C-alpha positions in Angstrom: 79.1 109.1 105.3 82.6 108.8 106.4 83.6 106.7 109.3 83.3 108.5 112.6 86.5 109.7 114.0 87.0 109.4 117.8 89.8 111.2 119.8 88.4 109.5 122.6 85.1 108.5 123.7 82.9 111.2 125.5 81.9 111.1 129.1 78.6 110.9 129.7 78.4 113.4 132.2 80.6 116.0 130.9 79.5 119.5 129.2 79.0 118.8 125.5 78.6 121.0 122.4 77.0 119.8 118.8 78.5 121.9 116.1 77.2 121.5 112.5 78.9 122.9 109.5 76.6 122.4 106.4 78.5 122.8 103.4 77.6 122.5 99.4 79.2 119.1 99.3 79.5 118.0 102.7 78.2 118.3 105.9 80.4 118.0 109.0 79.6 117.3 112.5 81.4 117.4 115.5 80.9 116.9 119.4 83.0 118.9 122.0 83.7 118.3 125.6 85.4 121.4 126.9 87.8 122.6 124.2 88.5 119.0 123.0 86.7 117.8 119.6 85.7 114.2 120.7 83.8 112.9 117.7 83.3 114.1 113.9 81.5 112.8 111.2 81.2 113.9 107.2 78.1 113.3 105.5 76.8 114.1 101.9 75.0 117.4 101.6 71.7 116.4 100.1 68.3 117.8 100.8 66.6 116.3 103.8 63.3 116.6 105.4 63.5 118.0 109.2 62.2 114.4 110.1 65.1 112.7 108.3 67.7 115.2 109.5 66.4 114.4 113.2 66.5 110.3 112.5 70.1 110.8 111.3 71.5 112.9 114.0 69.8 110.4 116.5 71.5 107.4 114.7 74.8 109.3 114.9 74.9 110.4 118.3 72.7 107.9 120.3 75.3 105.1 120.5 77.6 107.6 122.1 75.9 107.8 125.6 75.4 111.6 125.1 72.6 113.3 126.7 70.6 115.2 123.9 67.9 116.8 126.0 69.3 120.6 126.5 72.6 120.0 124.4 73.6 123.3 123.2 74.4 123.4 119.5 75.9 125.9 116.9 75.0 125.7 113.1 76.9 127.0 110.2 75.4 126.5 106.8 76.0 128.1 103.2 72.9 126.0 101.8 69.7 128.0 102.7 67.3 125.2 101.8 69.1 122.9 104.2 69.7 125.6 106.9 66.0 125.6 108.0 65.6 122.0 108.0 68.7 121.5 110.5 67.5 124.5 112.5 64.2 122.4 113.0 65.8 119.3 113.3 68.3 120.3 116.3 65.3 121.9 118.1 63.5 118.6 118.1 66.6 116.8 119.1 67.7 118.9 122.0 64.6 121.1 123.1 66.3 124.3 122.3 67.2 126.5 119.3 70.8 126.5 118.0 73.0 129.3 117.6 73.1 130.2 113.7 76.4 131.6 112.7 76.3 135.1 110.9 77.7 138.5 111.0 75.8 139.4 114.0 77.1 136.5 116.2 80.7 137.4 115.6 81.0 141.0 117.2 84.6 140.4 118.3 85.6 140.0 114.8 85.8 143.3 112.9 84.8 142.5 109.2 86.3 144.8 106.4 84.1 143.5 103.6 81.9 146.1 102.0 79.0 144.3 102.9 79.5 141.9 105.9 76.1 140.0 105.3 77.7 138.5 102.1 80.6 136.9 103.9 79.9 133.2 104.1 79.3 131.7 107.9 82.1 129.1 107.2 84.7 131.8 106.4 83.9 133.6 109.4 84.2 130.5 111.5 87.8 129.9 109.8 88.6 133.5 110.7 87.7 133.5 114.2 89.2 130.2 114.9 92.9 131.0 113.3 93.0 134.2 114.9 92.2 132.5 118.4 94.2 129.4 118.0 97.0 130.5 115.6 97.3 134.3 116.0 97.5 137.0 113.3 98.3 137.9 110.7 97.0 134.6 109.2 95.6 133.1 106.0 93.1 130.3 105.9 92.9 128.4 103.0 89.7 126.0 102.9 89.7 123.3 100.5 86.2 122.1 99.9 83.7 122.6 97.0 85.2 125.9 96.4 88.7 126.7 97.5 88.5 130.0 99.8 91.3 132.1 101.0 90.5 134.2 104.1 92.9 137.0 105.4 93.2 138.1 109.1 95.1 141.2 109.4 97.6 142.0 111.9 95.1 143.8 114.1 93.0 140.7 114.1 90.3 142.2 111.7 88.7 140.0 108.8 90.2 141.8 105.6 88.6 139.7 103.0 90.1 137.0 100.9 89.5 135.2 97.3 87.2 132.2 96.0 88.4 129.9 93.3 86.6 126.8 91.9 87.2 123.9 94.1 89.4 120.8 93.2 86.7 118.3 93.3 84.2 120.7 91.4 86.8 121.5 88.5 87.5 117.8 88.0 83.9 116.8 88.0 82.8 119.6 85.2 86.1 118.2 83.1 84.7 114.8 83.2 81.5 116.1 82.3 82.7 117.9 79.2 85.2 115.9 77.8 83.9 112.8 76.4 87.0 110.6 76.2 88.3 111.6 79.7 86.8 109.5 82.1 86.6 109.8 86.1 89.8 108.9 88.1 90.5 108.7 91.6 91.8 112.0 93.1 95.1 111.3 94.8 98.8 112.2 94.7 100.6 111.2 91.3 104.0 109.6 91.6 105.2 112.0 89.0 104.4 115.2 87.0 104.7 113.9 83.7 102.1 111.3 83.5 102.2 108.2 81.1 98.6 107.3 80.9 95.4 109.6 80.9 94.9 108.5 84.4 98.2 109.8 85.4 98.0 112.9 83.6 94.6 113.6 84.9 95.8 113.3 88.4 98.8 115.3 87.6 97.0 118.2 86.2 94.3 118.3 88.8 96.0 117.5 91.9 99.4 119.2 91.4 97.9 121.9 89.2 95.5 123.1 92.1 98.3 122.9 94.5 100.3 125.3 92.2 97.4 127.5 92.2 97.0 127.6 96.1 100.9 128.3 96.3 100.3 131.3 93.8 97.6 132.9 95.5 99.1 132.5 99.0 102.2 134.3 97.7 100.5 137.1 96.1 98.4 137.7 99.3 101.5 137.8 101.5 103.0 140.3 98.8 99.8 142.3 99.4 100.0 142.2 103.0 103.5 143.4 103.2 104.9 140.7 105.8 104.7 137.3 106.9 101.6 135.5 108.1 100.7 132.1 109.4 99.1 129.8 106.6 96.6 127.3 107.7 94.6 124.6 105.5 91.7 123.1 106.3 88.5 121.3 104.5 88.0 117.7 103.4 90.6 118.0 100.7 93.4 119.7 102.7 95.5 116.1 103.3 95.2 115.7 99.5 97.4 118.9 99.0 100.0 118.3 102.3 103.4 118.4 100.9 102.4 119.5 97.5 101.2 122.9 98.2 104.5 124.3 99.9 103.2 127.3 101.6 100.7 125.6 103.6 102.4 125.3 107.3 99.5 123.8 109.3 96.9 121.5 108.5 93.7 121.7 110.7 90.7 119.7 109.3 88.5 120.3 112.2 89.4 124.2 112.0 86.0 125.3 111.0 84.3 123.2 113.7 86.6 124.7 116.2 85.7 128.2 115.1 82.0 127.3 115.7 82.8 126.2 119.2 84.5 129.6 119.8 81.7 131.6 118.3 79.1 129.7 120.3 80.8 130.1 123.7 81.1 134.0 122.8 77.4 134.4 121.5 75.5 131.7 124.0 73.4 132.7 126.7 75.0 132.1 129.9 72.5 130.6 131.6 71.8 128.2 128.8 75.3 126.8 129.4 74.8 127.1 133.3 71.7 124.9 133.1 73.2 122.2 131.1 76.3 122.1 133.4 74.2 121.7 136.6 72.0 119.1 134.8 75.1 117.1 134.1 76.6 117.3 137.4 73.5 116.0 138.9 73.5 113.3 136.5 77.0 112.5 137.3 76.5 112.5 141.1 73.5 110.0 140.8 75.2 107.7 138.3 78.3 107.7 140.8 75.9 106.6 143.8 74.1 104.0 141.6 77.7 102.9 140.4 79.1 102.5 144.0 76.0 100.6 145.2 76.7 98.0 142.8 80.2 97.9 142.6 81.4 98.2 146.3 81.2 94.7 147.9 79.5 94.7 151.3 82.2 94.0 154.2 82.1 90.6 155.4 81.4 90.1 158.8 84.3 88.6 160.9 84.0 85.0 161.7 84.8 83.9 165.2 85.9 80.4 165.7 83.2 78.1 167.1 84.4 76.7 170.4 82.7 73.8 172.3 81.8 75.3 175.8 81.9 72.9 178.4 78.7 72.9 180.6 79.1 74.8 184.1 79.2 72.7 187.0 76.1 73.2 189.2 76.6 73.7 192.7 74.9 71.2 195.3 71.7 72.5 196.9 72.3 73.9 200.3 70.8 71.9 202.9 67.7 73.4 204.4 67.9 75.1 207.5 65.9 73.7 210.5 63.5 76.4 212.0 64.8 78.0 214.9 63.0 77.0 218.4 60.5 79.6 219.4 61.5 81.2 222.6 59.3 83.1 225.3 59.9 86.7 224.9 62.4 88.0 227.3 61.1 89.6 230.5 61.5 93.3 230.7 64.3 94.4 232.7 63.5 95.6 236.2 64.8 98.6 237.1 66.8 98.6 240.6 64.5 100.7 242.6 61.8 98.4 242.4 63.5 95.1 243.6 62.5 95.3 247.2 58.5 95.9 246.0 58.6 93.0 243.5 60.3 90.5 246.1 57.4 91.6 248.7 54.7 91.0 246.1 56.3 87.4 245.3 56.2 86.8 249.0 52.6 87.9 249.4 51.5 85.5 246.3 53.3 82.5 248.1 51.7 83.2 251.4 48.2 83.4 249.9 48.5 80.0 247.9 49.5 78.1 251.2 46.5 79.7 253.3 44.0 78.5 250.7 45.8 75.0 250.5 45.1 74.7 254.6 41.6 75.5 254.5 40.7 73.0 251.9 
């Protein structure tokens, strides 16, 4: 397994897509967010059970803070025994079946092969990606176990191509059959004329393969009758950078990008919509939790403490003496009754004197 390549760390709540390209020698995995390839791995392509594949995927994706439940995925495989294992593992990992690339999943790409079902899904992904990303006409050179040439015509149709023995496969077969030739590191030599068996092997294998690529691209351009964009991909594409002069662009992630484009065109819209809504809800929940933890509570304003003097107590008011009781005032006498009142008073006085004389 090669070291994970990170363009930048994916956000936990962003909509993501897991793309898997199963080849004869390597398995390439990538995680996309929107249009960006965020993570990628290269693994050895060996038989694994679905449970082993599931554990491997969890080990790779677990540390990346990616929500795996309901994660959309797309699978491209040229190894039939491994295909079913990956389909089962991806279903167990995400809870949904992956989109498996085939001629029926790329209806927007007219295929001019005599039997479209015989075109490898990786070649379809490369053709779809180069047409959408680089335009047509174009030639894709995929340097893997086999070196494939895929041609997209001026109208955007897949015209076909060529398949040659791969650089590494050719070297392995040579090492196996030649008893006196040991294995060497595959790297670009310093010179064409080697002075040791190691230099001679590197020159013949690497530069010889570059010459084959240039020759095939030139012949395809002649047959097309015009210019075309030439894009190289695959695990060994960097090895020929600068040596195969017809290669204009090196895009190691072209196949994974093609898988993303095919998935976007073939996936059920409700699956992507449900995924997006779920991630948006999780993002809102995380944002609320983060705000509660990170946002400090505003401190209450402190007012300066002042010593307040006790208020002066007023002297109690002196008790007021009760007012003397006075006889109720006599009712006023009307003026017309004054004479009658006087006669009554005289009569009463006269009566008292008379009683006093008799005694």
